[in-house]
C-alpha positions as CSV (number, residue, x, y, z in Angstrom):
1,M,12.2,38.6,-22.7
2,D,9.2,40.7,-22.4
3,T,7.5,41.1,-19.0
4,A,4.2,40.4,-20.7
5,L,5.4,37.0,-21.6
6,Y,6.5,36.2,-18.0
7,L,3.0,37.5,-16.7
8,R,1.3,35.3,-19.2
9,A,3.2,32.3,-18.2
10,M,2.6,32.9,-14.5
11,L,-1.2,33.4,-15.2
12,S,-1.3,30.2,-17.1
13,L,0.4,28.4,-14.3
14,V,-2.1,29.8,-11.7
15,F,-4.9,28.8,-14.0
16,V,-3.7,25.2,-14.3
17,L,-3.1,24.9,-10.6
18,G,-6.6,26.3,-10.0
19,L,-8.1,23.7,-12.3
20,L,-6.2,20.9,-10.4
21,L,-7.5,22.1,-7.1
22,T,-11.1,22.3,-8.4
23,L,-10.9,18.9,-9.8
24,S,-9.5,17.6,-6.5
25,W,-12.3,19.3,-4.6
26,V,-14.9,17.8,-7.0
27,V,-13.6,14.2,-6.6
28,R,-13.6,14.5,-2.8
29,R,-17.0,16.2,-2.6
30,F,-18.7,13.6,-4.7
31,N,-16.7,10.6,-3.6
32,L,-15.5,9.7,-7.0
33,T,-12.7,7.3,-7.7
34,A,-10.9,5.9,-10.8
35,G,-12.6,2.6,-10.5
36,G,-16.1,4.1,-10.6
37,L,-17.0,3.1,-7.1
38,P,-17.4,5.8,-4.4
39,L,-14.8,6.1,-1.7
40,G,-15.6,4.2,1.5
41,T,-17.5,1.3,-0.1
42,R,-14.7,-1.1,0.4
43,S,-14.9,-3.5,3.4
44,K,-13.5,-2.2,6.6
45,I,-12.5,-5.8,7.7
46,R,-8.8,-6.4,7.2
47,R,-8.2,-9.7,5.4
48,M,-4.5,-9.6,5.4
49,S,-1.9,-8.9,8.1
50,V,1.8,-9.4,8.7
51,V,2.1,-11.7,11.6
52,E,5.9,-11.7,12.0
53,I,9.1,-10.7,10.3
54,L,12.5,-12.4,10.9
55,P,15.6,-10.9,9.5
56,L,18.0,-13.6,8.3
57,D,20.9,-11.4,7.1
58,A,21.4,-8.0,5.7
59,R,19.7,-9.0,2.4
60,R,17.1,-11.6,3.3
61,R,14.2,-11.9,5.7
62,L,11.3,-14.3,6.4
63,V,7.8,-12.8,6.5
64,L,4.7,-14.6,7.9
65,V,1.7,-13.2,6.2
66,R,-1.9,-14.2,7.2
67,R,-4.7,-13.9,4.6
68,D,-8.3,-15.0,5.6
69,D,-7.7,-18.4,7.2
70,T,-4.3,-19.1,5.5
71,E,-0.7,-18.3,6.5
72,H,2.1,-17.8,4.0
73,L,5.8,-18.0,4.9
74,I,7.7,-15.8,2.3
75,L,11.4,-15.4,1.9
76,L,12.2,-11.9,0.7
77,G,15.6,-11.2,-0.7
78,H,17.6,-9.3,-3.3
79,A,16.9,-11.9,-6.0
80,G,13.1,-11.9,-5.5
81,E,10.4,-13.4,-3.4
82,T,9.8,-17.1,-2.7
83,V,6.8,-18.7,-1.0
84,I,8.2,-21.3,1.3
85,E,5.0,-22.7,2.9
86,S,1.2,-22.0,2.7
87,R,-1.0,-23.6,5.3
88,P,-4.3,-23.1,7.2
89,A,-3.7,-20.5,10.0
90,S,-3.6,-22.1,13.5
91,T,-5.9,-20.7,16.1
92,Q,-3.2,-21.2,18.8
93,P,-0.3,-18.9,18.9
94,A,3.1,-20.5,18.2
95,V,4.9,-21.6,21.4
96,P,8.5,-20.5,21.5
97,T,11.0,-23.2,21.4
98,E,14.1,-22.9,23.6
99,F,17.3,-24.4,22.5
100,P,19.7,-26.1,25.0
């Protein structure tokens, strides 16, 4: 192979990387996103949170998720996800139950 060919390939690579860096800078500078909305226009209020995770065994776990004013109990496993229960979120924290 000719050294001119290697030099040409390296310069092409540097040019493409420079274009990517420039495009990245323009997106950050002008707050552009793929959806057309500027960055930072989304609400800062979190509407969803994971309340609790309970491992059942090596492959399954229960996850309690709160969204707005609703809690969803979800079973996650290797076969998929299953919503077990959806109900309005209680304002009182759950009281632990002791077994004899």
